[in-house]
MARVO-585656 format. One record per residue: residue number from 1; y, x, z of N, C-alpha, C in turn; residue in one letter. Coordinates in steps of 0.2 Angstrom, whole numbers, padded with zeros to 4 digits. Example, Ala and Ser with C-alpha at 12.3 -4.5 7.8 and 13.67 -1.06 7.14 Angstrom:
BEGIN
- 1  -0028  0066  0039  -0022  0062  0039  -0016  0066  0039  A
- 2  -0011  0064  0035  -0005  0068  0036  0000  0064  0039  S
***
This chain:
BEGIN
- 1  0450  0512  0452  0451  0514  0445  0445  0518  0443  M
- 2  0442  0517  0437  0436  0521  0435  0438  0528  0433  E
- 3  0434  0533  0436  0435  0539  0434  0431  0541  0428  K
- 4  0435  0544  0422  0431  0545  0416  0429  0552  0416  L
- 5  0434  0557  0417  0433  0564  0416  0438  0568  0420  T
- 6  0437  0574  0421  0442  0578  0424  0448  0580  0419  N
- 7  0454  0579  0422  0460  0581  0418  0461  0588  0420  L
- 8  0462  0590  0426  0464  0596  0429  0458  0599  0433  L
- 9  0456  0606  0431  0451  0609  0434  0454  0616  0437  Q
- 10  0453  0617  0443  0456  0624  0446  0450  0627  0449  V
- 11  0448  0633  0447  0442  0636  0449  0443  0643  0452  E
- 12  0442  0644  0458  0443  0650  0462  0449  0654  0460  H
- 13  0455  0650  0462  0461  0653  0460  0464  0658  0465  L
- 14  0466  0663  0463  0469  0668  0467  0476  0670  0464  H
- 15  0481  0671  0468  0488  0673  0465  0493  0672  0470  G
- 16  0499  0674  0468  0505  0673  0472  0510  0678  0473  G
- 17  0512  0680  0479  0517  0685  0480  0514  0691  0483  Y
- 18  0518  0696  0484  0515  0702  0488  0514  0700  0495  K
- 19  0518  0696  0498  0518  0695  0505  0514  0688  0506  T
- 20  0512  0685  0501  0508  0678  0502  0504  0677  0496  F
- 21  0498  0675  0497  0494  0674  0491  0489  0668  0492  R
- 22  0488  0665  0487  0483  0660  0487  0476  0663  0486  M
- 23  0471  0661  0490  0464  0664  0490  0459  0659  0489  E
- 24  0455  0659  0483  0449  0656  0481  0450  0648  0482  D
- 25  0455  0646  0479  0457  0638  0479  0453  0635  0473  V
- 26  0449  0630  0474  0446  0626  0469  0447  0619  0470  S
- 27  0448  0615  0465  0448  0608  0465  0448  0605  0458  F
- 28  0446  0598  0458  0447  0595  0451  0450  0588  0452  N
- 29  0454  0586  0447  0457  0580  0447  0455  0576  0441  L
- 30  0452  0570  0442  0450  0566  0437  0456  0562  0433  A
- 31  0455  0560  0427  0461  0557  0424  0462  0550  0428  K
- 32  0468  0549  0429  0470  0543  0433  0471  0544  0441  G
- 33  0469  0551  0443  0470  0552  0450  0477  0552  0452  D
- 34  0478  0550  0459  0485  0551  0462  0484  0556  0468  F
- 35  0485  0562  0467  0483  0567  0472  0489  0570  0476  A
- 36  0488  0571  0482  0493  0574  0486  0491  0581  0489  G
- 37  0496  0586  0489  0495  0593  0492  0498  0593  0498  I
- 38  0495  0593  0504  0498  0593  0510  0496  0600  0514  I
- 39  0499  0601  0520  0498  0607  0524  0505  0609  0527  G
- 40  0504  0613  0532  0510  0615  0536  0515  0619  0532  P
- 41  0521  0620  0534  0525  0625  0531  0522  0632  0530  N
- 42  0523  0635  0524  0520  0641  0523  0513  0641  0521  G
- 43  0510  0635  0520  0503  0635  0519  0501  0636  0511  S
- 44  0506  0636  0507  0505  0638  0500  0506  0632  0495  G
- 45  0509  0627  0497  0509  0621  0493  0513  0623  0487  K
- 46  0519  0625  0488  0524  0627  0482  0521  0633  0478  S
- 47  0518  0638  0481  0515  0643  0478  0509  0641  0473  T
- 48  0505  0636  0475  0500  0633  0471  0503  0629  0465  L
- 49  0509  0626  0466  0512  0622  0461  0515  0627  0455  M
- 50  0518  0633  0458  0520  0638  0453  0515  0641  0449  K
- 51  0509  0642  0452  0503  0645  0449  0501  0640  0443  L
- 52  0501  0634  0445  0499  0629  0440  0504  0629  0434  L
- 53  0510  0630  0435  0515  0630  0430  0516  0636  0426  L
- 54  0513  0642  0429  0513  0648  0426  0519  0652  0428  G
- 55  0523  0649  0433  0529  0653  0436  0527  0659  0440  D
- 56  0521  0659  0442  0518  0665  0446  0511  0666  0442  L
- 57  0510  0673  0442  0503  0675  0438  0498  0674  0443  K
- 58  0492  0672  0441  0486  0672  0445  0483  0679  0444  R
- 59  0479  0681  0449  0475  0687  0448  0468  0686  0447  T
- 60  0465  0680  0449  0459  0678  0447  0458  0671  0446  Q
- 61  0453  0668  0444  0452  0661  0443  0454  0658  0436  G
- 62  0452  0652  0435  0453  0648  0429  0456  0642  0431  K
- 63  0460  0639  0426  0463  0633  0426  0463  0629  0419  M
- 64  0460  0623  0419  0459  0620  0413  0463  0613  0413  F
- 65  0466  0611  0408  0470  0605  0407  0466  0601  0402  L
- 66  0463  0596  0403  0459  0592  0398  0454  0597  0394  D
- 67  0451  0602  0397  0446  0606  0394  0449  0612  0391  G
- 68  0456  0613  0391  0459  0619  0388  0462  0623  0393  T
- 69  0460  0630  0393  0463  0635  0398  0470  0635  0397  E
- 70  0474  0634  0403  0481  0634  0403  0484  0641  0400  L
- 71  0481  0646  0401  0483  0653  0398  0483  0653  0391  N
- 72  0479  0649  0388  0479  0649  0380  0484  0644  0377  T
- 73  0487  0640  0381  0492  0635  0379  0499  0638  0378  M
- 74  0502  0636  0372  0509  0638  0371  0514  0634  0376  S
- 75  0520  0637  0376  0525  0634  0381  0526  0627  0379  V
- 76  0527  0626  0372  0528  0619  0370  0523  0614  0371  G
- 77  0516  0617  0370  0511  0612  0372  0510  0610  0379  E
- 78  0512  0615  0383  0512  0614  0391  0517  0609  0392  K
- 79  0523  0610  0389  0529  0605  0390  0527  0598  0388  A
- 80  0523  0597  0383  0521  0591  0381  0516  0587  0385  R
- 81  0512  0591  0389  0507  0589  0393  0508  0588  0400  K
- 82  0513  0592  0403  0514  0593  0410  0522  0592  0411  I
- 83  0523  0587  0415  0530  0585  0417  0531  0587  0424  A
- 84  0537  0589  0426  0538  0591  0433  0545  0588  0436  V
- 85  0544  0585  0442  0550  0582  0445  0551  0586  0452  V
- 86  0557  0590  0453  0558  0594  0459  0562  0589  0464  T
- 87  0562  0592  0470  0566  0589  0475  0573  0589  0474  Q
- 88  0576  0594  0470  0583  0595  0469  0585  0594  0462  R
- 89  0589  0589  0461  0590  0587  0454  0597  0590  0452  I
- 90  0598  0592  0446  0604  0595  0444  0610  0591  0445  E
- 91  0616  0595  0447  0622  0591  0447  0626  0593  0441  D
- 92  0626  0588  0436  0628  0589  0429  0633  0583  0428  T
- 93  0637  0584  0423  0642  0579  0421  0639  0575  0415  S
- 94  0633  0577  0412  0631  0574  0406  0629  0567  0409  M
- 95  0629  0562  0404  0627  0555  0405  0619  0555  0407  S
- 96  0618  0550  0411  0611  0548  0412  0606  0548  0406  V
- 97  0609  0545  0401  0605  0545  0395  0604  0552  0392  L
- 98  0609  0556  0392  0608  0562  0389  0603  0566  0393  E
- 99  0604  0565  0400  0599  0569  0404  0592  0567  0403  Y
- 100  0591  0560  0403  0584  0558  0401  0581  0560  0395  V
- 101  0585  0561  0390  0583  0563  0383  0581  0570  0383  L
- 102  0583  0574  0388  0580  0581  0388  0572  0581  0388  L
- 103  0570  0575  0391  0562  0575  0391  0559  0575  0384  G
- 104  0563  0574  0379  0561  0574  0372  0561  0581  0368  R
- 105  0564  0586  0372  0565  0592  0369  0558  0596  0367  L
- 106  0553  0595  0370  0547  0598  0368  0544  0595  0361  P
- 107  0547  0589  0359  0545  0586  0353  0549  0588  0347  Y
- 108  0555  0591  0348  0559  0592  0343  0556  0597  0338  R
- 109  0558  0596  0332  0556  0600  0326  0561  0605  0325  Q
- 110  0559  0611  0321  0563  0616  0319  0569  0613  0315  M
- 111  0575  0615  0317  0582  0613  0314  0583  0606  0316  F
- 112  0580  0603  0320  0582  0596  0322  0587  0596  0328  Q
- 113  0593  0594  0327  0598  0595  0332  0600  0589  0335  F
- 114  0598  0583  0333  0599  0577  0336  0593  0573  0337  F
- 115  0593  0568  0342  0588  0564  0344  0586  0559  0338  E
- 116  0580  0558  0337  0578  0552  0333  0579  0546  0336  K
- 117  0579  0540  0332  0579  0534  0335  0573  0532  0340  K
- 118  0567  0535  0338  0562  0534  0342  0562  0537  0349  Q
- 119  0566  0543  0349  0567  0547  0355  0571  0543  0360  D
- 120  0577  0540  0357  0581  0536  0361  0578  0530  0364  V
- 121  0574  0527  0359  0570  0521  0362  0565  0522  0367  A
- 122  0562  0528  0367  0557  0530  0373  0561  0531  0379  K
- 123  0567  0535  0378  0571  0536  0384  0574  0529  0387  A
- 124  0576  0525  0383  0578  0518  0386  0573  0514  0389  Q
- 125  0567  0515  0386  0561  0511  0389  0559  0514  0396  R
- 126  0560  0520  0397  0558  0523  0404  0564  0522  0409  Y
- 127  0570  0522  0406  0575  0520  0410  0575  0513  0413  M
- 128  0573  0509  0409  0572  0502  0411  0566  0501  0416  E
- 129  0561  0505  0415  0555  0505  0419  0557  0508  0426  L
- 130  0561  0513  0426  0563  0516  0433  0569  0512  0436  T
- 131  0572  0508  0432  0578  0504  0435  0584  0507  0435  G
- 132  0585  0512  0430  0592  0515  0430  0596  0514  0423  I
- 133  0593  0510  0419  0596  0509  0413  0604  0506  0413  S
- 134  0605  0503  0419  0612  0501  0420  0617  0507  0421  K
- 135  0614  0513  0422  0618  0519  0423  0618  0523  0417  Y
- 136  0616  0521  0412  0615  0524  0406  0621  0529  0404  S
- 137  0627  0526  0404  0633  0530  0402  0636  0533  0408  D
- 138  0634  0533  0414  0637  0536  0420  0635  0544  0420  Y
- 139  0640  0548  0422  0638  0555  0424  0632  0555  0429  P
- 140  0628  0559  0428  0622  0560  0433  0625  0562  0440  L
- 141  0630  0566  0440  0633  0568  0446  0636  0562  0450  S
- 142  0637  0557  0447  0640  0551  0451  0635  0547  0454  S
- 143  0628  0548  0453  0623  0544  0456  0621  0547  0463  L
- 144  0618  0542  0467  0616  0544  0473  0609  0548  0473  S
- 145  0607  0551  0478  0601  0555  0478  0595  0552  0476  G
- 146  0594  0545  0478  0588  0541  0476  0589  0540  0469  G
- 147  0595  0538  0466  0596  0536  0459  0594  0542  0455  E
- 148  0596  0548  0457  0595  0554  0453  0588  0556  0453  R
- 149  0584  0554  0458  0577  0555  0458  0574  0550  0453  Q
- 150  0576  0544  0452  0574  0540  0447  0575  0542  0440  L
- 151  0581  0545  0439  0583  0548  0433  0579  0553  0431  A
- 152  0577  0558  0436  0572  0563  0435  0565  0561  0433  A
- 153  0563  0555  0436  0557  0552  0434  0557  0549  0427  M
- 154  0562  0546  0425  0563  0544  0419  0563  0549  0413  A
- 155  0566  0555  0415  0566  0561  0410  0559  0563  0410  R
- 156  0555  0564  0415  0548  0566  0415  0544  0562  0411  A
- 157  0545  0555  0412  0541  0550  0409  0542  0550  0401  L
- 158  0548  0552  0399  0550  0552  0392  0547  0558  0389  T
- 159  0544  0563  0392  0540  0568  0390  0533  0565  0388  Q
- 160  0531  0559  0391  0525  0556  0390  0519  0561  0391  E
- 161  0519  0564  0397  0514  0569  0399  0507  0566  0401  P
- 162  0502  0571  0401  0496  0569  0403  0496  0570  0411  D
- 163  0500  0575  0414  0500  0576  0421  0507  0576  0423  L
- 164  0508  0573  0429  0515  0573  0432  0514  0577  0438  L
- 165  0518  0582  0439  0519  0586  0445  0525  0584  0449  L
- 166  0524  0582  0455  0530  0580  0459  0531  0585  0465  L
- 167  0536  0589  0466  0538  0593  0471  0542  0590  0477  D
- 168  0539  0587  0482  0542  0584  0487  0547  0579  0485  E
- 169  0546  0574  0481  0551  0570  0478  0554  0565  0483  P
- 170  0552  0565  0489  0555  0560  0494  0558  0564  0500  T
- 171  0558  0570  0499  0560  0574  0506  0567  0573  0508  S
- 172  0572  0571  0503  0579  0570  0505  0581  0563  0505  Q
- 173  0576  0559  0505  0578  0552  0504  0576  0548  0510  L
- 174  0580  0542  0511  0579  0538  0517  0572  0534  0515  D
- 175  0570  0530  0520  0563  0527  0519  0563  0522  0514  I
- 176  0569  0518  0512  0569  0513  0507  0568  0516  0500  S
- 177  0571  0522  0499  0571  0526  0493  0564  0529  0492  H
- 178  0561  0532  0498  0555  0535  0498  0550  0529  0495  Q
- 179  0550  0523  0498  0545  0518  0496  0547  0516  0488  V
- 180  0553  0516  0486  0555  0514  0480  0552  0519  0475  Q
- 181  0553  0526  0476  0550  0531  0472  0542  0531  0471  I
- 182  0539  0530  0477  0532  0531  0477  0529  0524  0475  L
- 183  0532  0519  0476  0529  0513  0473  0529  0513  0465  D
- 184  0535  0516  0463  0535  0517  0455  0530  0522  0453  L
- 185  0529  0527  0456  0524  0532  0454  0517  0529  0454  V
- 186  0515  0525  0459  0509  0522  0460  0508  0517  0454  R
- 187  0514  0513  0453  0513  0508  0447  0512  0512  0440  M
- 188  0515  0517  0439  0514  0521  0433  0507  0524  0433  L
- 189  0504  0526  0439  0498  0529  0440  0493  0523  0438  N
- 190  0494  0517  0441  0489  0512  0440  0489  0509  0433  C
- 191  0495  0507  0430  0496  0504  0424  0496  0508  0418  E
- 192  0499  0514  0418  0498  0519  0413  0493  0524  0413  L
- 193  0489  0524  0418  0484  0529  0419  0486  0536  0420  G
- 194  0493  0537  0422  0496  0543  0423  0493  0547  0429  L
- 195  0491  0553  0427  0488  0558  0433  0493  0561  0436  T
- 196  0493  0561  0443  0499  0563  0447  0496  0568  0452  V
- 197  0500  0574  0453  0499  0579  0458  0505  0580  0462  L
- 198  0506  0578  0468  0512  0578  0472  0511  0582  0478  M
- 199  0516  0587  0479  0517  0590  0486  0521  0585  0490  I
- 200  0518  0584  0496  0521  0579  0501  0520  0582  0508  I
- 201  0525  0581  0512  0525  0583  0519  0522  0578  0524  H
- 202  0525  0572  0522  0523  0566  0526  0516  0564  0526  D
- 203  0512  0564  0531  0505  0563  0531  0504  0555  0530  L
- 204  0508  0551  0533  0507  0544  0532  0509  0542  0525  N
- 205  0514  0544  0522  0515  0543  0515  0510  0545  0510  L
- 206  0507  0551  0512  0501  0554  0508  0495  0549  0508  A
- 207  0494  0547  0514  0488  0543  0516  0489  0536  0512  S
- 208  0495  0533  0512  0497  0527  0509  0496  0527  0502  T
- 209  0498  0532  0498  0499  0532  0491  0494  0536  0487  Y
- 210  0491  0541  0490  0486  0545  0487  0479  0543  0487  C
- 211  0475  0544  0482  0468  0543  0483  0464  0549  0484  N
- 212  0468  0555  0483  0464  0561  0484  0469  0566  0488  H
- 213  0467  0570  0493  0471  0574  0496  0468  0581  0496  L
- 214  0473  0586  0496  0471  0593  0496  0475  0596  0501  I
- 215  0471  0599  0506  0474  0601  0513  0474  0609  0512  L
- 216  0480  0612  0513  0480  0619  0513  0482  0622  0520  L
- 217  0480  0628  0521  0483  0632  0527  0482  0640  0525  R
- 218  0488  0643  0526  0488  0650  0525  0485  0652  0518  D
- 219  0487  0649  0513  0485  0650  0506  0477  0649  0504  G
- 220  0474  0645  0509  0467  0643  0507  0466  0636  0508  R
- 221  0461  0633  0504  0459  0626  0505  0455  0625  0511  L
- 222  0458  0620  0515  0454  0619  0521  0449  0613  0519  V
- 223  0451  0608  0516  0447  0602  0514  0450  0598  0509  T
- 224  0447  0594  0506  0449  0589  0501  0445  0583  0501  Q
- 225  0448  0578  0498  0444  0571  0498  0449  0565  0499  G
- 226  0446  0560  0500  0450  0554  0501  0453  0554  0508  I
- 227  0459  0551  0509  0463  0551  0515  0458  0550  0521  P
- 228  0454  0546  0521  0450  0544  0527  0446  0551  0529  A
- 229  0444  0555  0524  0440  0561  0526  0444  0566  0528  D
- 230  0450  0567  0525  0455  0573  0526  0459  0572  0533  V
- 231  0461  0566  0534  0466  0564  0539  0462  0562  0546  L
- 232  0458  0566  0548  0454  0565  0554  0458  0569  0559  Q
- 233  0458  0566  0565  0463  0569  0570  0460  0577  0572  Y
- 234  0454  0578  0572  0452  0585  0573  0454  0590  0568  Q
- 235  0454  0588  0562  0456  0592  0556  0464  0593  0557  I
- 236  0468  0588  0558  0475  0588  0559  0477  0593  0564  I
- 237  0474  0592  0570  0476  0596  0576  0474  0603  0575  E
- 238  0469  0605  0572  0467  0612  0571  0472  0615  0566  E
- 239  0473  0611  0560  0478  0614  0555  0485  0614  0557  V
- 240  0488  0609  0560  0495  0609  0562  0496  0611  0569  Y
- 241  0491  0612  0573  0492  0614  0580  0496  0609  0584  N
- 242  0495  0603  0582  0499  0597  0585  0494  0592  0587  T
- 243  0495  0589  0593  0491  0583  0596  0493  0577  0592  V
- 244  0488  0574  0589  0489  0567  0586  0484  0562  0587  V
- 245  0485  0556  0586  0481  0551  0586  0480  0548  0579  V
- 246  0474  0546  0576  0474  0543  0570  0471  0536  0571  T
- 247  0473  0531  0567  0471  0524  0567  0471  0521  0560  R
- 248  0467  0517  0559  0467  0513  0552  0473  0509  0552  S
- 249  0477  0509  0546  0482  0504  0545  0479  0497  0544  N
- 250  0482  0492  0548  0478  0485  0548  0479  0482  0541  P
- 251  0483  0484  0537  0484  0481  0530  0480  0485  0525  I
- 252  0481  0491  0525  0478  0495  0519  0471  0498  0521  T
- 253  0470  0498  0528  0464  0502  0530  0464  0509  0530  G
- 254  0469  0512  0527  0470  0519  0527  0472  0522  0534  R
- 255  0470  0529  0535  0472  0532  0541  0480  0532  0542  P
- 256  0482  0531  0548  0489  0532  0550  0489  0537  0556  T
- 257  0494  0542  0555  0494  0547  0560  0500  0546  0565  V
- 258  0498  0546  0571  0503  0545  0577  0504  0552  0580  F
- 259  0510  0554  0581  0512  0560  0585  0512  0559  0592  L
- 260  0510  0564  0596  0510  0563  0603  0515  0568  0606  V
- 261  0521  0566  0610  0525  0571  0612  0522  0575  0618  P
- 262  0525  0581  0619  0522  0586  0623  0522  0583  0631  R
- 263  0528  0580  0632  0529  0577  0639  0524  0572  0641  D
- 264  0521  0568  0636  0516  0563  0637  0510  0567  0639  E
- 265  0508  0572  0635  0502  0576  0636  0502  0579  0643  I
- 266  0508  0582  0645  0509  0585  0652  0508  0580  0657  E
- 267  0511  0574  0656  0511  0568  0661  0503  0566  0662  K
- 268  0500  0566  0657  0493  0564  0658  0489  0570  0661  L
- 269  0491  0576  0660  0487  0582  0663  0489  0581  0671  A
- 270  0495  0580  0673  0497  0579  0680  0493  0574  0683  R
- 271  0491  0569  0679  0487  0563  0682  0480  0565  0682  E
- 272  0478  0571  0680  0471  0574  0681  0466  0570  0677  R
- 273  0469  0568  0671  0464  0564  0666  0460  0570  0663  R
- 274  0454  0568  0662  0449  0573  0659  0447  0570  0652  T
- 275  0446  0574  0647  0444  0572  0640  0438  0576  0638  Y
- 276  0434  0573  0634  0429  0576  0631  0431  0580  0625  S
- 277  0428  0586  0623  0430  0590  0618  0429  0586  0611  D
- 278  0425  0581  0611  0423  0578  0605  0427  0571  0605  N
- 279  0432  0570  0609  0436  0564  0609  0443  0565  0609  E
- 280  0447  0561  0605  0454  0562  0605  0457  0561  0612  P
- 281  0463  0565  0613  0467  0564  0619  0469  0557  0621  I
- 282  0471  0554  0615  0473  0547  0615  0469  0543  0611  F
- 283  0467  0537  0613  0463  0533  0609  0465  0526  0610  K
- 284  0466  0523  0604  0468  0515  0604  0461  0511  0605  F
- 285  0461  0507  0609  0456  0502  0610  0456  0497  0604  E
- 286  0450  0495  0602  0450  0489  0597  0453  0483  0599  D
- 287  0457  0480  0595  0460  0474  0598  0456  0468  0597  E
***
């Protein structure tokens, strides 16, 4: 996809909590990027997301969305431009259609108490797109976890945002629902040009679906770039303190990360295997 211009610019960002702070984080996302925020637990992924949303105050730095400083944007303007899907979806008895229509709230005019026909049409369109239109009249609480995620995605899309923020959207789903959700997001990214920034723990899912990765540790940016540049075994072992092997996926060509159990490492040590500091402990031979 051709990159036209930056949609999101984060410059020397500082902020967070008294006990944990982001320090000097900078990155840019072009329009149409599908980016993943990765890093160990406690590295600052959620803190960064909250700073972007304004839920936490920054102490230094600047953040621009399509050239406009986020601090200067009204709540309504932000809601029209940024949509968020969290990992936990509300347990509510409202119907799926009613829930999806919440995405049109930022567009309501003063004294408008009911949705317009075009609002309902947009909601139905995105319910069709996410495959949940058949549940339109069902209570949201009756849906499975994967179906609720799809409903939340439909609600976010109904906002028609410029930037979609995903907070670990697949963390509680089985592998089939993980693929279903991420295939949908990539389709929206490719066909609608939707810019996506996603927190994700699974490095292989991040490698498969994202074109840009942002690796954090202890509130700081370690590195960023395409998956092949970020998911190198030396970087992963240093940041995660875990021995891994990386190899290109034979279908996509993107890096795949293999974990190495401790007992296998100890077994090799007992066999008095020696390794160069510049070589992985385990290495696949070319087939």
